[in-house]
C-alpha positions as CSV (number, residue, x, y, z in Angstrom):
1,M,11.1,21.3,-5.2
2,I,11.2,23.7,-1.9
3,D,9.2,26.7,-4.4
4,S,6.4,24.6,-4.9
5,K,5.2,24.4,-1.1
6,E,3.2,27.4,-0.8
7,T,1.6,26.8,-3.4
8,N,0.6,23.0,-3.0
9,F,-0.3,24.3,0.8
10,L,-3.7,24.2,0.7
11,T,-6.1,24.8,3.3
12,K,-9.0,22.4,2.3
13,N,-7.3,19.5,2.0
14,Y,-6.0,19.3,5.8
15,K,-8.6,16.8,7.5
16,F,-10.1,18.0,11.0
17,N,-12.2,16.1,11.9
18,C,-11.8,11.5,11.3
19,R,-12.5,10.3,8.3
20,C,-14.6,6.6,9.8
21,C,-16.3,8.4,12.6
22,D,-16.2,12.0,12.3
23,G,-14.9,12.8,15.7
24,K,-12.7,15.7,16.6
25,N,-10.6,14.7,18.7
26,L,-7.4,14.0,16.9
27,K,-3.7,13.5,17.8
28,R,-0.7,14.0,15.2
29,F,2.2,11.6,16.4
30,I,4.2,12.0,12.9
31,S,5.8,14.1,10.5
32,L,7.4,13.1,7.9
33,G,8.3,16.9,6.3
34,Y,7.2,17.7,2.8
35,Q,7.4,14.3,0.4
36,P,6.8,14.2,-3.6
37,L,4.1,11.6,-4.2
38,A,6.2,8.0,-4.0
39,N,5.3,6.7,-7.4
40,N,5.1,9.8,-9.2
41,L,8.2,9.4,-10.9
42,L,10.4,11.6,-13.2
43,D,11.2,11.4,-16.6
44,N,13.9,13.5,-15.9
45,I,16.6,14.9,-13.2
46,N,15.5,18.7,-14.5
47,E,11.6,17.6,-13.5
48,I,10.5,19.8,-10.5
49,E,8.4,17.8,-8.1
50,E,5.1,18.6,-6.3
51,V,5.6,18.5,-2.3
52,Y,2.8,18.0,-0.1
53,P,2.7,17.8,4.3
54,L,3.2,13.5,5.0
55,E,1.4,13.9,8.3
56,V,-0.1,11.2,10.7
57,N,-2.7,11.7,13.1
58,W,-4.6,9.6,15.3
59,C,-8.1,9.7,16.2
60,Q,-9.2,8.8,20.2
61,D,-12.4,8.3,19.6
62,C,-12.6,4.9,16.9
63,F,-7.9,4.6,16.8
64,N,-7.8,4.8,13.1
65,C,-4.8,6.6,11.8
66,Q,-4.6,8.5,8.7
67,L,-2.8,10.9,7.4
68,S,-3.6,14.9,7.7
69,Y,-3.3,15.8,4.6
70,T,-5.2,14.4,1.1
71,V,-3.6,14.9,-2.3
72,E,-6.8,14.6,-5.1
73,A,-7.0,10.9,-5.9
74,E,-6.7,11.8,-10.0
75,K,-2.3,12.8,-9.3
76,L,-1.9,9.6,-7.7
77,F,-3.9,7.0,-9.5
78,S,-5.0,8.2,-12.9
79,H,-1.2,6.7,-14.4
80,Y,0.0,4.2,-12.1
81,L,3.6,2.8,-12.4
82,Y,3.1,-0.3,-10.3
83,L,2.4,-3.6,-11.9
84,S,1.1,-6.2,-9.0
85,S,2.4,-8.6,-11.3
86,T,6.4,-8.3,-11.2
87,G,6.9,-9.8,-8.3
88,S,6.4,-13.6,-8.0
89,S,5.9,-13.8,-4.7
90,F,2.4,-11.9,-5.1
91,V,1.5,-14.2,-7.8
92,S,1.8,-17.0,-6.0
93,H,0.1,-14.9,-3.3
94,F,-3.3,-14.8,-5.2
95,R,-3.4,-17.9,-7.0
96,E,-3.2,-19.2,-3.4
97,A,-6.0,-16.9,-1.9
98,A,-8.3,-17.7,-4.8
99,K,-8.1,-21.2,-4.1
100,L,-8.9,-20.1,-0.3
101,Y,-11.8,-17.9,-1.3
102,I,-13.0,-20.7,-4.3
103,K,-13.3,-23.7,-1.5
104,E,-14.1,-21.3,2.3
105,L,-17.4,-19.3,0.5
106,N,-18.5,-22.4,-1.6
107,L,-17.8,-20.5,-4.9
108,N,-18.7,-22.0,-8.2
109,K,-17.7,-21.1,-11.6
110,S,-20.6,-18.8,-12.4
111,S,-19.9,-17.1,-9.0
112,Q,-19.4,-13.5,-9.9
113,I,-16.5,-11.8,-8.5
114,I,-15.1,-8.2,-8.7
115,D,-11.9,-6.9,-7.9
116,I,-12.3,-2.8,-6.9
117,G,-8.2,-1.4,-7.8
118,S,-7.5,-4.1,-10.1
119,N,-4.2,-3.0,-11.0
120,D,-3.3,-5.2,-14.1
121,G,-5.5,-7.9,-12.9
122,I,-3.6,-10.2,-10.6
123,A,-6.4,-10.9,-8.4
124,L,-8.6,-12.2,-10.8
125,K,-6.3,-14.0,-13.1
126,P,-6.4,-17.5,-10.8
127,F,-10.2,-17.2,-10.9
128,K,-10.1,-17.3,-14.8
129,D,-7.5,-19.8,-14.8
130,F,-9.9,-22.1,-13.2
131,G,-12.7,-21.1,-15.7
132,F,-14.8,-18.5,-14.0
133,L,-17.1,-16.9,-16.5
134,N,-18.0,-13.5,-14.4
135,I,-15.2,-11.8,-13.4
136,L,-14.9,-7.6,-13.5
137,G,-11.7,-5.5,-12.4
138,I,-11.8,-2.2,-11.8
139,E,-9.0,0.2,-11.9
140,S,-8.5,4.0,-12.1
141,A,-5.0,4.0,-14.1
142,K,-5.9,4.0,-17.5
143,N,-2.2,2.2,-18.5
144,L,-3.1,-0.6,-16.4
145,A,-6.7,-1.0,-16.4
146,H,-5.6,-1.5,-21.1
147,I,-2.9,-4.4,-19.6
148,A,-5.6,-6.2,-17.6
149,N,-8.1,-6.0,-20.6
150,K,-5.6,-6.7,-22.9
151,S,-4.8,-10.1,-21.4
152,G,-8.2,-11.2,-20.9
153,I,-9.4,-10.1,-17.8
154,K,-12.4,-7.9,-18.5
155,T,-11.7,-4.2,-16.7
156,I,-13.4,-0.7,-16.0
157,N,-11.5,2.2,-16.7
158,G,-12.3,4.5,-13.9
159,F,-12.6,5.9,-10.3
160,L,-14.8,3.9,-7.7
161,N,-18.0,5.7,-7.8
162,K,-21.8,5.2,-7.5
163,E,-21.7,7.2,-11.8
164,L,-19.1,4.5,-12.5
165,I,-21.2,1.2,-10.9
166,K,-24.3,1.9,-12.0
167,N,-24.4,0.1,-15.2
168,I,-23.2,-3.1,-12.9
169,T,-26.3,-5.0,-12.7
170,E,-24.6,-8.0,-11.8
171,K,-24.0,-8.7,-7.9
172,A,-21.1,-9.8,-6.1
173,D,-20.6,-13.1,-4.5
174,L,-17.0,-11.9,-3.8
175,L,-15.8,-8.7,-3.8
176,L,-12.1,-8.0,-3.5
177,A,-10.6,-5.0,-2.4
178,S,-6.8,-5.7,-2.3
179,N,-4.2,-2.6,-0.7
180,V,-7.0,-0.1,-2.2
181,F,-9.0,0.3,0.9
182,A,-6.2,2.3,2.9
183,H,-6.0,4.4,-0.2
184,V,-8.9,6.6,-0.6
185,D,-10.0,9.9,1.5
186,D,-13.3,9.4,1.4
187,I,-13.3,5.9,3.0
188,K,-17.8,6.5,3.3
189,S,-18.1,6.6,-0.1
190,M,-16.2,3.6,-1.2
191,A,-18.5,1.5,1.4
192,E,-21.2,2.2,0.7
193,C,-20.1,1.4,-3.5
194,F,-19.0,-1.6,-1.8
195,F,-22.1,-2.2,-0.2
196,T,-24.2,-1.6,-3.5
197,L,-22.2,-4.0,-6.0
198,L,-22.5,-6.8,-3.2
199,K,-25.1,-9.7,-3.3
200,K,-27.1,-9.8,0.7
201,D,-25.4,-12.6,1.2
202,G,-22.2,-11.6,-0.3
203,V,-18.9,-11.2,0.9
204,I,-16.4,-8.6,0.9
205,I,-12.7,-9.4,1.6
206,L,-10.0,-7.0,1.9
207,E,-6.3,-7.4,2.4
208,V,-4.3,-4.0,4.2
209,Q,-1.3,-3.5,5.6
210,Y,-2.0,-3.7,9.2
211,L,-1.2,-0.6,11.4
212,L,0.4,-3.1,14.5
213,N,3.1,-4.6,11.9
214,T,4.0,-1.0,11.1
215,L,4.0,0.1,14.8
216,L,5.9,-2.9,16.0
217,D,8.3,-2.7,12.9
218,F,9.0,0.7,12.4
219,T,7.9,0.6,9.0
220,F,7.2,3.9,9.0
221,D,8.3,3.8,4.7
222,N,4.9,2.3,3.9
223,I,3.8,5.5,5.7
224,Y,2.7,7.9,1.8
225,H,-0.2,10.0,0.1
226,E,-1.4,6.8,-1.8
227,H,-2.3,5.3,2.1
228,V,-4.7,7.5,4.0
229,N,-5.6,4.7,6.4
230,Y,-4.2,3.1,8.8
231,W,-6.1,0.6,10.0
232,S,-6.3,-2.3,12.9
233,V,-8.8,-4.7,13.8
234,L,-10.1,-2.0,15.7
235,S,-10.6,0.9,13.7
236,I,-11.8,-1.5,11.0
237,T,-14.8,-3.1,12.7
238,S,-15.8,0.7,14.1
239,F,-16.0,1.6,11.0
240,F,-17.8,-1.3,9.1
241,R,-20.8,-1.1,12.2
242,R,-21.7,2.2,11.2
243,F,-22.7,0.8,7.6
244,N,-25.0,-2.5,10.1
245,A,-22.2,-4.7,8.6
246,T,-20.1,-7.3,10.4
247,V,-16.5,-8.2,10.0
248,F,-16.6,-12.4,10.7
249,K,-12.7,-13.2,10.3
250,V,-9.3,-11.7,10.3
251,E,-6.4,-13.3,9.0
252,K,-2.6,-12.2,9.4
253,I,-1.0,-12.5,5.8
254,N,3.0,-11.6,4.8
255,T,2.9,-9.0,2.1
256,H,3.9,-5.7,2.1
257,G,5.5,-6.3,5.5
258,G,2.7,-7.2,7.4
259,S,-1.0,-7.0,6.8
260,V,-4.4,-8.5,7.6
261,R,-7.2,-10.0,5.2
262,V,-10.6,-9.2,6.4
263,Y,-13.6,-10.7,6.1
264,V,-16.8,-8.7,6.0
265,A,-20.6,-9.4,5.4
266,R,-24.2,-7.9,5.9
267,N,-25.5,-11.4,6.7
268,N,-27.3,-10.7,10.3
269,N,-27.1,-14.7,10.4
270,I,-23.1,-14.6,9.8
271,K,-21.1,-16.6,13.0
272,V,-17.7,-14.1,13.8
273,D,-14.9,-16.2,14.1
274,K,-13.2,-16.5,17.1
275,S,-9.8,-15.1,14.8
276,V,-11.7,-11.2,15.6
277,N,-11.9,-11.3,19.5
278,I,-8.2,-12.4,19.8
279,F,-7.2,-9.3,17.2
280,I,-8.6,-7.1,19.1
281,K,-7.3,-8.0,22.6
282,E,-3.5,-8.4,21.2
283,E,-4.1,-4.9,20.0
284,K,-5.5,-3.5,23.1
285,K,-3.1,-5.5,24.9
286,F,0.0,-3.7,22.9
287,G,-1.8,-0.3,23.4
288,L,-3.7,0.9,20.1
289,N,-5.7,2.3,21.7
290,N,-3.7,4.7,24.2
291,F,-1.5,7.7,22.4
292,K,1.9,6.4,24.4
293,I,3.0,3.5,21.8
294,Y,2.7,5.8,19.2
295,K,4.6,8.5,20.3
296,N,7.2,5.8,21.0
297,F,7.0,5.1,17.2
298,S,7.8,8.6,16.2
299,K,10.6,8.6,19.1
300,R,12.1,5.4,17.3
301,I,12.2,6.4,14.0
302,N,14.2,9.7,14.1
303,E,16.4,7.4,15.8
304,I,16.2,5.2,13.0
305,R,17.2,8.6,10.5
306,K,20.5,9.1,12.3
307,N,21.8,5.4,12.6
308,V,21.1,4.7,8.9
309,R,22.9,8.1,7.9
310,K,25.6,6.9,10.4
311,N,26.2,3.7,8.1
312,I,25.5,4.6,4.6
313,N,28.2,7.3,5.8
314,T,30.4,5.1,7.1
315,I,30.7,3.0,3.9
316,K,30.8,5.7,1.9
317,S,33.7,7.2,4.2
318,N,35.3,4.0,2.6
319,N,35.0,4.8,-1.0
320,K,32.7,1.7,-1.8
321,T,29.9,2.5,-3.9
322,I,26.3,1.1,-3.8
323,V,24.2,0.9,-5.8
324,G,19.9,0.2,-4.2
325,Y,17.5,-2.5,-5.7
326,G,13.8,-1.7,-6.0
327,S,12.0,1.5,-6.3
328,P,8.8,0.6,-4.5
329,A,6.6,4.2,-3.2
330,K,8.4,3.0,0.8
331,A,11.8,4.1,-0.7
332,T,10.8,7.6,-2.0
333,T,9.7,8.1,1.8
334,A,12.3,6.9,3.7
335,L,15.0,8.3,1.1
336,N,13.8,11.2,1.3
337,F,13.1,11.5,5.1
338,F,17.0,9.7,5.6
339,N,18.1,13.4,2.5
340,I,19.8,10.0,0.8
341,S,20.4,10.8,-2.7
342,K,24.1,10.8,-4.1
343,E,25.1,8.1,-1.3
344,I,23.2,6.1,-4.0
345,D,24.6,5.9,-7.8
346,F,21.8,4.4,-9.2
347,I,18.5,1.9,-8.6
348,I,18.1,-1.2,-10.2
349,E,14.1,-1.7,-10.9
350,D,12.6,-5.0,-12.6
351,N,9.1,-3.4,-13.3
352,P,9.9,-1.9,-16.6
353,L,7.5,1.0,-16.4
354,K,10.0,2.4,-14.1
355,Q,13.2,2.0,-16.1
356,G,14.7,5.1,-17.1
357,K,13.3,7.4,-14.8
358,F,14.0,8.8,-11.6
359,L,12.8,8.9,-7.8
360,P,11.6,11.7,-6.7
361,G,13.0,14.6,-4.0
362,V,15.9,12.5,-4.0
363,K,16.9,12.4,-8.0
364,I,18.3,8.7,-8.2
365,P,18.4,7.4,-11.6
366,I,16.5,3.7,-12.1
367,R,17.8,1.3,-13.9
368,D,17.5,-2.1,-15.9
369,K,19.5,-4.5,-14.2
370,S,21.7,-4.6,-18.1
371,Y,23.1,-1.2,-16.6
372,V,25.4,-2.5,-14.1
373,K,28.6,-3.2,-15.7
374,N,30.9,-3.4,-13.0
375,Q,29.6,-5.1,-9.9
376,P,29.2,-2.1,-7.1
377,D,30.7,-3.2,-3.5
378,Y,27.2,-2.9,-2.0
379,L,23.7,-3.6,-3.2
380,L,20.8,-2.5,-0.7
381,V,17.9,-3.7,-1.5
382,L,15.4,-0.8,-0.7
383,A,12.1,-3.0,-1.5
384,W,12.9,-5.2,1.7
385,N,9.7,-7.4,2.0
386,F,11.0,-8.7,-1.0
387,Y,14.4,-9.3,0.1
388,D,14.6,-12.7,0.4
389,E,13.3,-13.2,-3.4
390,I,15.7,-10.5,-4.9
391,K,18.9,-12.1,-2.9
392,K,17.8,-15.5,-4.2
393,N,17.9,-14.3,-7.9
394,N,20.8,-12.1,-7.5
395,K,23.3,-13.9,-5.1
396,N,25.2,-15.1,-8.4
397,L,25.7,-10.7,-9.5
398,F,26.5,-8.9,-6.3
399,K,28.8,-10.5,-3.2
400,N,27.4,-7.6,-0.4
401,I,23.5,-8.0,-0.7
402,I,22.2,-6.4,2.3
403,N,18.6,-4.8,3.5
404,I,18.1,-1.1,4.2
405,K,16.5,-2.8,7.5
406,D,20.1,-3.7,8.4
407,L,21.3,-0.4,8.6
408,E,18.5,0.7,11.5
């Protein structure tokens, strides 16, 4: 892995201007070292993975946080192992979201719904179940687009760009982009495609991990190469203002350890909900427009690293066995940053696409639950955002179930 540093160190992949406002006033506040691509699991333990700088800069002009180094999208998303529908909580989340959108936006069964980064069709399936006739997914991963189409969710396979969408003639009443707006290097091109696909009075609804929650909860493991931008309401309103578009409503949601749902429109007459100013006021009060808060974040995660290593070593010093649960991208970031590998025997994973593979960097094997023959002393939940669900579903199988967050 070390040998690949120089070969992957491509100066052209570094960003010296802000992706959102083109400003040059970027300040580095965190570096997690050279890391493998978090979701690119290994087929065998001897496979040599590529590694890239994982660093975050803060823009002093628009307050957006963003990676300093960009990995080509084809390497990240052409074949994807994350299945949104694996977790029952996500299935429920998108079903309730569909009900909400239908009610709030007065959608009917003829309304056109387009989902960008649609994965296996999880956000569109509820609309299909409710009898909506015009639904369309756009998904970059060929394997996931195939799964969605097979289940009856019409899905175009490809990366969102002007060429891909030129034959989509039916404009969207509602355009969804859940956990994808943070994933794009050329965010301006993505926004242009959004508005090309949208009806004049249509609405865009984004779901993004919330920067304020990341800083408050020190969830640095949500930082990985797929997540190019780390959004606040301050930065996202500033960004869309450049397209003469308005963020008119914001809601907190509990996905991915704390996210926001952002409503955007180009309708000049749209009423802006008071929630937008409430969020911005809270962000300024917390200090998202002040570099000091970011320096404190960096200091704290280095303390977390020391604490986790100390607590893991204490468990292992007593000859206890540890098995992990869940192999999300955050597990790759965290375990590589903590330099924890052989301390964990293997990782249990419910997603069949990940079973039989290895977590990159640390080379921990990923297994089916049936692989557990002797009950380990500790089940360490790495997918901490699903801790309650995992604990509930496995309390009869494992005695000591602990959250990796509790080791901090």
